[in-house]
FINU-215557 format. One record per atom (N, C-alpha, C, CB): residue number from 1; x, y, z; residue in one letter; atom name. Coordinates in steps of 0.05 Angstrom, whole numbers, plus 5000, padded with zeros to 4 digits. Glycine has a CB too. Layout:
% FINU-215557
   doke      X      Y      Z   midren   zaza
    NUM      X      Y      Z        A     CA
...
***
This chain:
% FINU-215557
   doke      X      Y      Z   midren   zaza
      1   7384   4837   7356        Q      N
      1   7368   4857   7342        Q     CA
      1   7342   4844   7333        Q      C
      1   7383   4868   7318        Q     CB
      2   7322   4862   7330        V      N
      2   7296   4853   7320        V     CA
      2   7294   4862   7291        V      C
      2   7272   4866   7337        V     CB
      3   7289   4843   7274        Q      N
      3   7287   4849   7245        Q     CA
      3   7269   4831   7230        Q      C
      3   7315   4847   7233        Q     CB
      4   7252   4843   7213        L      N
      4   7236   4829   7194        L     CA
      4   7241   4842   7167        L      C
      4   7205   4829   7202        L     CB
      5   7251   4827   7148        A      N
      5   7257   4838   7122        A     CA
      5   7240   4825   7100        A      C
      5   7287   4835   7116        A     CB
      6   7226   4841   7085        E      N
      6   7208   4830   7065        E     CA
      6   7213   4844   7038        E      C
      6   7179   4833   7073        E     CB
      7   7235   4838   7025        P      N
      7   7239   4847   6997        P     CA
      7   7220   4831   6978        P      C
      7   7268   4844   6988        P     CB
      8   7220   4838   6953        G      N
      8   7205   4823   6934        G     CA
      8   7182   4837   6921        G      C
      8   7196   4799   6947        G     CB
      9   7175   4861   6930        G      N
      9   7154   4876   6918        G     CA
      9   7161   4885   6890        G      C
      9   7146   4899   6935        G     CB
     10   7142   4897   6877        G      N
     10   7147   4907   6850        G     CA
     10   7121   4913   6835        G      C
     10   7163   4887   6834        G     CB
     11   7124   4919   6810        S      N
     11   7101   4926   6793        S     CA
     11   7095   4903   6774        S      C
     11   7106   4951   6777        S     CB
     12   7070   4895   6772        V      N
     12   7062   4873   6755        V     CA
     12   7035   4880   6741        V      C
     12   7059   4846   6770        V     CB
     13   7028   4866   6721        Q      N
     13   7003   4870   6707        Q     CA
     13   6982   4852   6719        Q      C
     13   7006   4864   6677        Q     CB
     14   6956   4859   6716        P      N
     14   6935   4842   6726        P     CA
     14   6937   4814   6715        P      C
     14   6908   4854   6718        P     CB
     15   6932   4794   6732        G      N
     15   6934   4766   6724        G     CA
     15   6961   4753   6729        G      C
     15   6927   4763   6696        G     CB
     16   6981   4770   6734        E      N
     16   7008   4759   6739        E     CA
     16   7012   4751   6768        E      C
     16   7029   4779   6731        E     CB
     17   7035   4740   6774        S      N
     17   7041   4730   6800        S     CA
     17   7065   4744   6812        S      C
     17   7045   4700   6799        S     CB
     18   7067   4743   6838        L      N
     18   7089   4754   6853        L     CA
     18   7093   4738   6879        L      C
     18   7085   4784   6858        L     CB
     19   7117   4734   6887        R      N
     19   7123   4720   6912        R     CA
     19   7139   4738   6930        R      C
     19   7138   4694   6907        R     CB
     20   7129   4742   6954        L      N
     20   7142   4759   6974        L     CA
     20   7155   4741   6995        L      C
     20   7122   4778   6987        L     CB
     21   7181   4744   6999        P      N
     21   7194   4730   7021        P     CA
     21   7198   4748   7045        P      C
     21   7222   4719   7012        P     CB
     22   7198   4735   7068        C      N
     22   7203   4750   7093        C     CA
     22   7223   4734   7110        C      C
     22   7177   4755   7109        C     CB
     23   7245   4747   7117        A      N
     23   7265   4734   7134        A     CA
     23   7263   4746   7162        A      C
     23   7293   4738   7122        A     CB
     24   7261   4729   7182        A      N
     24   7258   4738   7209        A     CA
     24   7284   4732   7225        A      C
     24   7234   4724   7223        A     CB
     25   7292   4751   7242        S      N
     25   7315   4746   7259        S     CA
     25   7307   4726   7281        S      C
     25   7324   4773   7272        S     CB
     26   7327   4714   7293        N      N
     26   7322   4692   7312        N     CA
     26   7303   4699   7334        N      C
     26   7348   4683   7323        N     CB
     27   7306   4723   7345        N      N
     27   7292   4730   7369        N     CA
     27   7263   4738   7365        N      C
     27   7305   4753   7383        N     CB
     28   7254   4742   7340        I      N
     28   7226   4748   7335        I     CA
     28   7212   4728   7317        I      C
     28   7224   4776   7323        I     CB
     29   7226   4708   7308        W      N
     29   7213   4687   7293        W     CA
     29   7193   4673   7311        W      C
     29   7234   4666   7282        W     CB
     30   7169   4669   7301        S      N
     30   7148   4657   7316        S     CA
     30   7137   4632   7302        S      C
     30   7125   4677   7321        S     CB
     31   7135   4610   7317        M      N
     31   7123   4586   7306        M     CA
     31   7092   4588   7308        M      C
     31   7133   4562   7321        M     CB
     32   7083   4607   7324        R      N
     32   7054   4608   7330        R     CA
     32   7040   4629   7312        R      C
     32   7050   4615   7358        R     CB
     33   7053   4651   7306        N      N
     33   7040   4672   7291        N     CA
     33   7059   4687   7273        N      C
     33   7026   4692   7310        N     CB
     34   7057   4681   7247        M      N
     34   7070   4696   7226        M     CA
     34   7049   4704   7206        M      C
     34   7094   4680   7213        M     CB
     35   7051   4728   7195        G      N
     35   7031   4736   7177        G     CA
     35   7039   4758   7158        G      C
     35   7007   4744   7192        G     CB
     36   7021   4763   7139        W      N
     36   7024   4785   7120        W     CA
     36   7000   4803   7122        W      C
     36   7027   4773   7091        W     CB
     37   7006   4829   7122        Y      N
     37   6986   4850   7122        Y     CA
     37   6991   4868   7098        Y      C
     37   6987   4866   7149        Y     CB
     38   6971   4884   7092        R      N
     38   6974   4904   7071        R     CA
     38   6959   4929   7078        R      C
     38   6965   4893   7044        R     CB
     39   6968   4951   7067        Q      N
     39   6955   4977   7071        Q     CA
     39   6955   4993   7045        Q      C
     39   6969   4993   7093        Q     CB
     40   6931   4998   7035        A      N
     40   6928   5014   7011        A     CA
     40   6926   5043   7018        A      C
     40   6904   5005   6994        A     CB
     41   6932   5062   7000        P      N
     41   6930   5090   7007        P     CA
     41   6902   5097   7016        P      C
     41   6937   5107   6982        P     CB
     42   6900   5111   7039        G      N
     42   6875   5120   7050        G     CA
     42   6859   5098   7063        G      C
     42   6858   5131   7028        G     CB
     43   6870   5075   7066        S      N
     43   6857   5052   7079        S     CA
     43   6871   5043   7103        S      C
     43   6854   5029   7059        S     CB
     44   6857   5028   7120        A      N
     44   6869   5017   7144        A     CA
     44   6885   4992   7137        A      C
     44   6847   5010   7165        A     CB
     45   6905   4986   7153        R      N
     45   6920   4962   7149        R     CA
     45   6903   4937   7155        R      C
     45   6945   4962   7167        R     CB
     46   6904   4917   7138        E      N
     46   6888   4894   7141        E     CA
     46   6905   4868   7139        E      C
     46   6866   4893   7120        E     CB
     47   6896   4848   7153        M      N
     47   6909   4822   7150        M     CA
     47   6903   4809   7124        M      C
     47   6902   4804   7174        M     CB
     48   6923   4799   7111        V      N
     48   6920   4785   7085        V     CA
     48   6920   4755   7090        V      C
     48   6941   4793   7066        V     CB
     49   6940   4746   7104        A      N
     49   6943   4717   7109        A     CA
     49   6960   4713   7134        A      C
     49   6956   4703   7085        A     CB
     50   6955   4691   7148        S      N
     50   6970   4684   7172        S     CA
     50   6974   4654   7173        S      C
     50   6956   4694   7197        S     CB
     51   6995   4646   7187        I      N
     51   7001   4618   7192        I     CA
     51   7009   4615   7221        I      C
     51   7023   4607   7173        I     CB
     52   6998   4595   7234        A      N
     52   7002   4591   7263        A     CA
     52   7002   4562   7271        A      C
     52   6982   4606   7279        A     CB
     53   7013   4556   7294        G      N
     53   7012   4529   7305        G     CA
     53   7023   4508   7287        G      C
     53   6984   4522   7312        G     CB
     54   7008   4487   7283        G      N
     54   7016   4466   7266        G     CA
     54   7014   4471   7236        G      C
     54   7000   4442   7272        G     CB
     55   7009   4496   7229        G      N
     55   7007   4504   7201        G     CA
     55   6980   4514   7193        G      C
     55   7014   4481   7185        G     CB
     56   6962   4519   7212        T      N
     56   6936   4530   7206        T     CA
     56   6939   4557   7192        T      C
     56   6919   4532   7231        T     CB
     57   6924   4560   7171        T      N
     57   6926   4585   7155        T     CA
     57   6899   4599   7154        T      C
     57   6936   4580   7127        T     CB
     58   6899   4625   7152        Q      N
     58   6875   4641   7149        Q     CA
     58   6881   4662   7127        Q      C
     58   6867   4655   7175        Q     CB
     59   6860   4669   7112        Y      N
     59   6862   4688   7091        Y     CA
     59   6839   4708   7091        Y      C
     59   6864   4674   7064        Y     CB
     60   6845   4732   7083        A      N
     60   6824   4751   7079        A     CA
     60   6806   4741   7055        A      C
     60   6835   4779   7073        A     CB
     61   6780   4747   7057        D      N
     61   6762   4738   7036        D     CA
     61   6771   4748   7008        D      C
     61   6734   4748   7042        D     CB
     62   6782   4771   7007        S      N
     62   6790   4783   6982        S     CA
     62   6813   4769   6968        S      C
     62   6797   4812   6986        S     CB
     63   6828   4752   6982        V      N
     63   6851   4739   6970        V     CA
     63   6849   4709   6971        V      C
     63   6876   4747   6984        V     CB
     64   6827   4698   6982        K      N
     64   6824   4669   6983        K     CA
     64   6825   4657   6955        K      C
     64   6797   4662   6997        K     CB
     65   6838   4634   6953        D      N
     65   6842   4620   6928        D     CA
     65   6861   4633   6909        D      C
     65   6815   4616   6914        D     CB
     66   6873   4655   6917        R      N
     66   6893   4669   6900        R     CA
     66   6920   4671   6914        R      C
     66   6883   4696   6892        R     CB
     67   6919   4676   6940        F      N
     67   6944   4679   6955        F     CA
     67   6949   4654   6973        F      C
     67   6943   4704   6973        F     CB
     68   6975   4648   6977        T      N
     68   6982   4625   6994        T     CA
     68   7005   4633   7012        T      C
     68   6990   4601   6977        T     CB
     69   7002   4629   7038        I      N
     69   7023   4634   7057        I     CA
     69   7037   4608   7063        I      C
     69   7013   4648   7082        I     CB
     70   7063   4608   7066        S      N
     70   7078   4584   7073        S     CA
     70   7103   4592   7089        S      C
     70   7086   4569   7047        S     CB
     71   7116   4572   7100        R      N
     71   7140   4578   7116        R     CA
     71   7161   4557   7113        R      C
     71   7133   4581   7145        R     CB
     72   7186   4565   7117        D      N
     72   7208   4547   7118        D     CA
     72   7220   4550   7146        D      C
     72   7230   4553   7095        D     CB
     73   7214   4531   7163        I      N
     73   7221   4534   7192        I     CA
     73   7252   4535   7196        I      C
     73   7210   4511   7208        I     CB
     74   7266   4518   7182        R      N
     74   7295   4517   7186        R     CA
     74   7308   4543   7177        R      C
     74   7307   4494   7170        R     CB
     75   7297   4556   7157        K      N
     75   7309   4581   7148        K     CA
     75   7296   4606   7161        K      C
     75   7306   4583   7118        K     CB
     76   7276   4602   7178        R      N
     76   7261   4623   7190        R     CA
     76   7251   4643   7169        R      C
     76   7279   4639   7210        R     CB
     77   7238   4631   7149        M      N
     77   7227   4647   7127        M     CA
     77   7197   4642   7125        M      C
     77   7241   4640   7101        M     CB
     78   7182   4663   7118        V      N
     78   7154   4660   7111        V     CA
     78   7150   4673   7084        V      C
     78   7136   4673   7134        V     CB
     79   7132   4662   7068        Y      N
     79   7128   4671   7041        Y     CA
     79   7099   4677   7036        Y      C
     79   7138   4650   7021        Y     CB
     80   7094   4695   7018        L      N
     80   7067   4700   7008        L     CA
     80   7068   4697   6978        L      C
     80   7057   4728   7017        L     CB
     81   7055   4677   6968        Q      N
     81   7053   4672   6939        Q     CA
     81   7027   4685   6930        Q      C
     81   7053   4642   6932        Q     CB
     82   7028   4704   6912        M      N
     82   7005   4719   6902        M     CA
     82   7001   4713   6873        M      C
     82   7009   4749   6907        M     CB
     83   6979   4700   6867        D      N
     83   6971   4693   6839        D     CA
     83   6947   4709   6831        D      C
     83   6967   4663   6837        D     CB
     84   6943   4711   6805        S      N
     84   6919   4724   6794        S     CA
     84   6915   4752   6806        S      C
     84   6894   4707   6798        S     CB
     85   6937   4767   6806        L      N
     85   6936   4793   6819        L     CA
     85   6917   4812   6806        L      C
     85   6964   4805   6820        L     CB
     86   6904   4829   6822        K      N
     86   6885   4848   6812        K     CA
     86   6894   4876   6820        K      C
     86   6857   4842   6824        K     CB
     87   6884   4897   6806        P      N
     87   6891   4924   6814        P     CA
     87   6884   4930   6843        P      C
     87   6877   4944   6796        P     CB
     88   6863   4918   6854        E      N
     88   6855   4922   6881        E     CA
     88   6875   4911   6901        E      C
     88   6828   4908   6886        E     CB
     89   6894   4895   6892        D      N
     89   6915   4884   6910        D     CA
     89   6938   4904   6914        D      C
     89   6926   4859   6898        D     CB
     90   6937   4926   6900        T      N
     90   6958   4946   6902        T     CA
     90   6958   4957   6931        T      C
     90   6953   4969   6882        T     CB
     91   6982   4955   6943        A      N
     91   6985   4964   6971        A     CA
     91   7013   4960   6980        A      C
     91   6966   4948   6990        A     CB
     92   7020   4970   7003        V      N
     92   7045   4964   7016        V     CA
     92   7040   4939   7033        V      C
     92   7055   4988   7033        V     CB
     93   7057   4919   7029        Y      N
     93   7054   4894   7043        Y     CA
     93   7074   4891   7065        Y      C
     93   7056   4870   7023        Y     CB
     94   7065   4883   7088        Y      N
     94   7082   4881   7112        Y     CA
     94   7083   4852   7122        Y      C
     94   7072   4900   7133        Y     CB
     95   7107   4843   7128        C      N
     95   7110   4818   7142        C     CA
     95   7108   4824   7172        C      C
     95   7137   4804   7135        C     CB
     96   7096   4805   7187        S      N
     96   7092   4810   7216        S     CA
     96   7096   4784   7232        S      C
     96   7065   4822   7221        S     CB
     97   7105   4787   7256        S      N
     97   7106   4765   7275        S     CA
     97   7094   4774   7301        S      C
     97   7135   4755   7279        S     CB
     98   7084   4755   7316        F      N
     98   7072   4761   7342        F     CA
     98   7086   4743   7363        F      C
     98   7041   4758   7343        F     CB
     99   7099   4756   7382        K      N
     99   7114   4741   7402        K     CA
     99   7117   4757   7427        K      C
     99   7142   4733   7391        K     CB
    100   7116   4743   7450        F      N
    100   7118   4755   7476        F     CA
    100   7099   4778   7479        F      C
    100   7147   4765   7480        F     CB
    101   7075   4775   7469        G      N
    101   7054   4795   7472        G     CA
    101   7057   4820   7455        G      C
    101   7053   4803   7500        G     CB
    102   7075   4819   7436        Q      N
    102   7079   4842   7419        Q     CA
    102   7079   4834   7389        Q      C
    102   7106   4856   7426        Q     CB
    103   7070   4852   7373        Q      N
    103   7070   4848   7344        Q     CA
    103   7093   4864   7332        Q      C
    103   7043   4857   7331        Q     CB
    104   7109   4851   7315        Y      N
    104   7132   4863   7303        Y     CA
    104   7127   4865   7273        Y      C
    104   7157   4847   7308        Y     CB
    105   7137   4887   7261        W      N
    105   7132   4893   7233        W     CA
    105   7157   4896   7217        W      C
    105   7115   4917   7231        W     CB
    106   7156   4888   7192        G      N
    106   7177   4894   7173        G     CA
    106   7173   4922   7163        G      C
    106   7177   4874   7150        G     CB
    107   7191   4931   7146        Q      N
    107   7189   4959   7136        Q     CA
    107   7168   4963   7114        Q      C
    107   7216   4968   7126        Q     CB
    108   7159   4941   7102        G      N
    108   7139   4942   7081        G     CA
    108   7151   4942   7054        G      C
    108   7122   4966   7085        G     CB
    109   7137   4931   7035        T      N
    109   7145   4931   7007        T     CA
    109   7121   4937   6989        T      C
    109   7158   4904   6999        T     CB
    110   7126   4954   6969        Q      N
    110   7104   4963   6952        Q     CA
    110   7098   4943   6930        Q      C
    110   7111   4990   6940        Q     CB
    111   7073   4936   6928        V      N
    111   7063   4919   6906        V     CA
    111   7043   4936   6890        V      C
    111   7051   4893   6916        V     CB
    112   7049   4939   6864        T      N
    112   7031   4955   6847        T     CA
    112   7022   4937   6824        T      C
    112   7046   4980   6836        T     CB
    113   6996   4935   6820        V      N
    113   6984   4919   6799        V     CA
    113   6968   4938   6781        V      C
    113   6965   4897   6811        V     CB
    114   6978   4940   6756        S      N
    114   6965   4958   6737        S     CA
    114   6971   4949   6709        S      C
    114   6975   4987   6741        S     CB
    115   6954   4957   6690        S      N
    115   6957   4950   6662        S     CA
    115   6979   4966   6649        S      C
    115   6931   4954   6647        S     CB
***
């Protein structure tokens, strides 16, 4: 089966932190491309962070210096650590893998940042 599970969303206040875990099934875990995307209401889905190859990471300008993507290879887990959260970060966050020419998506988890 193909599965990406990303629990861990929730509601937080501005300035607080949240960590999102993503567990990938064996057949879609990718050492080359794992990432996090988000989609706010009325907006297009955008890449937030990605990790590939030997650990090269990329971040959207809006989250640089605040978000960190990491992985645990043995556990087939990828994480998104979100610090100094802002209301603009409110969105549904999706874990994603790219393998065999296809992109796979988790079901998404809601992150809400408000006072």
